[in-house]
N, C-alpha and C positions, 0 to 999 in steps of 0.2 A: 480821620482814620486813627484807630488806636494802634499803639505800637505793639508788635508781637512780643510776648514774653520770651525771654531768653534764659536758658539754664545758667546758673552762676559759674564763673570761671573757677577752676579748682584752686585750693589754697595750698600754701607751703605745708609740707608734711603729709600730703595725700599718700595713701598706701594702696597698692594694687598687686594683683598676682597675674602673671602671664604664663603660658604653657609653651615649653620647648620639648617637642617629642614626648608629650604627656608628663613631662617633669615640670613641676611648678616652681617658678622663680619669683620670689617676692621682690618688689621694688618700691621705692618711696621717693617723693619729689623733694629735693634739697637744693637750695640756691638755683632754682629754676631749671634743674636738670634731673634726669632719673639716676638713681643710685640702686644697685642690685645686690641682693643678699649673697655674700661670699659663700656661705654654706650651701645655698641652693645651687649656685653656679657650679661649684666643684662637684657636687653630687650628680649633677647632670652631665658634666664633661668627663669626669673620671670614673663614673659609675660606682662611686663609693657610697656607703650608707652613713658615713660619719664625716661630713664636710668640714667640721671644725678641727678635727684631728688631722685631716688631710692638709688643711691650711697650715697648721703648725709644722707639720713635717716638711712641707714645701719651703717654708722660710728657713728651716734648719739647713736644707740642702742648697738653697739659692740665697747667697748673702746679698746680692743686688736687690732681690725682691724684699728681703727683710729690711734693708736700709731705707727703702722708699715706702714701706708699708703704712707708716703714719700719715704720709702725704696723700696716698691714694684711697684710703679707707676712712670711714667715720662710723662711730657707734650711734645709730639713729633709732628712733621709735617707729615700730611698725604697728599700725592700729588695726584691730579687728573688732567686729561687733560682738563676737562670741567669747573671745578670750582676752579682751582688753588690750593693753599696750605691751608689746614685746620689744625689749632693747636688743638690737641685732647689728652685727657688723655688715656694713654696706660698702660697695666700691663703685666708683664712677666709671663711665664708659672707657676713658683712656686707661684707667687702672685695669679694667677687664682685659684689654689687649695685652697689657704687660703680664697679667696673671696667666693668660693662655700660653705665653711663651714658655712657662715653666711646667705646663701640664701636658704630658704625652697623651694625645688623644686624636682620633680620627674625626672627631666632631667639630674641630675648630672652624672649618669653613662654613658648615651649615649653621653653626652658632653665630658666626659673624653676620651671616645673612639675616638670621632671626633678630639679632641685636639691631641691625640697621632698620628693621621694621618697627620693633617695639620701642626702640629708643626715641623715635620721632612720632609716636602715637599721640603724645601730649599736644604737639603743635597741630596735628591733623584734627584732633578732637575739639580743640578750642576753635579752630576755623570752621569745622563742620561737626557739631555735636551728634548728628545722625549716625556717624560712623560707630560711636560707642554703643548706640542703641542697637544697630544692626549686629554688632558683635555679641551683645547680650542675647538677642533673639536667637542667634545661631546656637549658642551654648545651651540655652533653656530648651530649645527644640531637641537637641541631641540628648538631653536628659529625660525627654518624654513629656514635657509640659505642653498643654494645649495652647493654641494661639490666643484664645480669649483670656486665659489666665495670664499669659505673658504680657498682653497689653495692659492688664490691670496692675501687674507687678511693676512694669516700667513706669507707669504713671505714679505709682506709689514711691518708687525710688527717686524720681525727679522732685516730688513734693518734699521728700525727706531731706534731700540735699539743699533745697531752698531754705528749709527751716533751720537746719544745722548751720548753714552759712550766716543766717540772721542771728542765731545764738552766738556764733563765734564773734561777730561784730560787736556784740554787747558784752563780751567778756565771760560768757557762760560755758566755755569749753570744759572746765572741770566738773560741770554739773549736768552734762548732757544726759547721763543715765537717770538722774533724779527727775529732770524735766520730762523725759520720755515716759517714765513711770507715772508722772502726774497726768499726762494725757491718757495713758492706758487705763489707769484706775477709773477715770471719769467716763472713758469710752466703753470699756468692757467690764468694769468692776473688779479687775484684778491687775496685779503688776505683770510686767513682761516675763519675769522669772516664773511666776505662777502659770502664765499662759504656756510657757515652754514645758513646764512639768505636766500640765494637763494633757498636752499632746504627746508626751513621752519622748521628747527630743533629747538626743545626746548633745554634748557641748559643741561639736563641730557642725551641727545642723542649724542653720539660721532660721529663726522663728518665722520671718516674713516669707521665706521660700516654702514654708509649710502651712501658711494660712490659706483658708478658703477664699474664694473671690470676694465674698461679702465681708469677711474680716479685713481683707486688704482695702476694700473700698472705704470702710468705716475708719480704718487707720489713716488713710489718705485724707479723708474729710476732717478728722481731728487735727491733723498736722497742718493742713492748709488753713483751717480756721485759726489755729494758734499763730501761724505766720502773720495773718492779716491783723489779728488782735494785737500782737506784739508791736507791729509797725504803727498801728493806729494810736495805741496808747504810749508809744515810745518808751516801752518798758525798760527800766534801769534797775540793776541789782537783782539778786536771786529772788527775793520775795515777789517783786513785780512780774518777773518773767515766769515764775511758778504760777502766779495767779492767772496770767495770760494762758499758760498751758492748760490749767484746769478749766478755764472758760472754753477753750477750744475743744477739749475733751468732752465737756458737757454737751456741746452742740452735736458731736458724733454720738454721744451716749443717748441723747434724746431720739436720734434717728434709729439707733439700735432698738430702743424700747418700742418704738412704733412698728418696726419690722417684726419684732417678737410678738407683739400684740396681734398683728395682722395674720401671722403665719402659725401662731401657737407653737413655735419652735425657738429654742435658744440659739442665738448666733454663735456664741463661743461653745465649742464642744471638743471632744477628743479627736475629731476628724482632722487629718492633716493631708498634705499633698504628696506624701511619699507613697505613690501608687506602686503596685507590683511591677508595672511596665518601667517606671523610673528606677526602681531598685535593680532590675535586671540590666538596664542600660547604664547605670551609674558607675563611673570608674572607681577603683579601689581607694584612691587617695582621699583622706579626710579634708584636705585643703581646697578641693574644687568648689565646695560651697562658699568658701571665703572668696574665691576668685570671682564668683558671680556677684557677691556683695560689693566687691571693689570695682567691678568693671564699669558700672554706671556712675562712678563718683566724679562727675563733671558738672 
């Protein structure tokens, strides 16, 4: 019997977004526990539009909070696929309880219950990866995506995480964008930035959430092929990993050309998945697309 493939365990520094009463709270994994964005937490609890300023004012009023601030907070990287790395002040769970003592709010108890749930999602998802998949399905459905598209997107996300984990192991973290473009150029004939521009996407709209099913399928094929080639050749250094990425992209690119020849239609087009139904059901916040990008990072 062959062993069933398992999704890779998330790495240190994983970034995600959770929702508390439609307010988005960024979090990142540091020292094997979740740390939460101070700015986002305060904007959710105190209903302020400037969490950073509110944080400074709190520390001026509460000398005890100020004296322990360096112990309970860290400046950590929050990684997004659309806006790169953002350096943000994060606070651990114990620090959050201390912070809430200084914030006059009626939301403290609901927030504690929310925290108890999302703070332990990591353990739940490692033990049962299907939980993260179910959460993603729920959010995609709420945005108006069809089930067939959702299935394709989730397969794509899983293959993407497998590939990036392989790149991380080989020291390619600084070159993820370059390697991804290498696959895209060979698959579609254009870079990811050009693909986004073709579809008329704004910065906060993730490219893959606006791909057609066939574009997603070819992207998955290119990345899965790259993963296997990278492993088989034991690629070392940027040049060898780039060559593996190009070869993986060529496999998907060959499939694309065959499809175009059979259908007389170009695979890459201006068409995207932002349908009228989705636009009407989509919340106002620009960060919800990032939440979907991060939700399946397991």
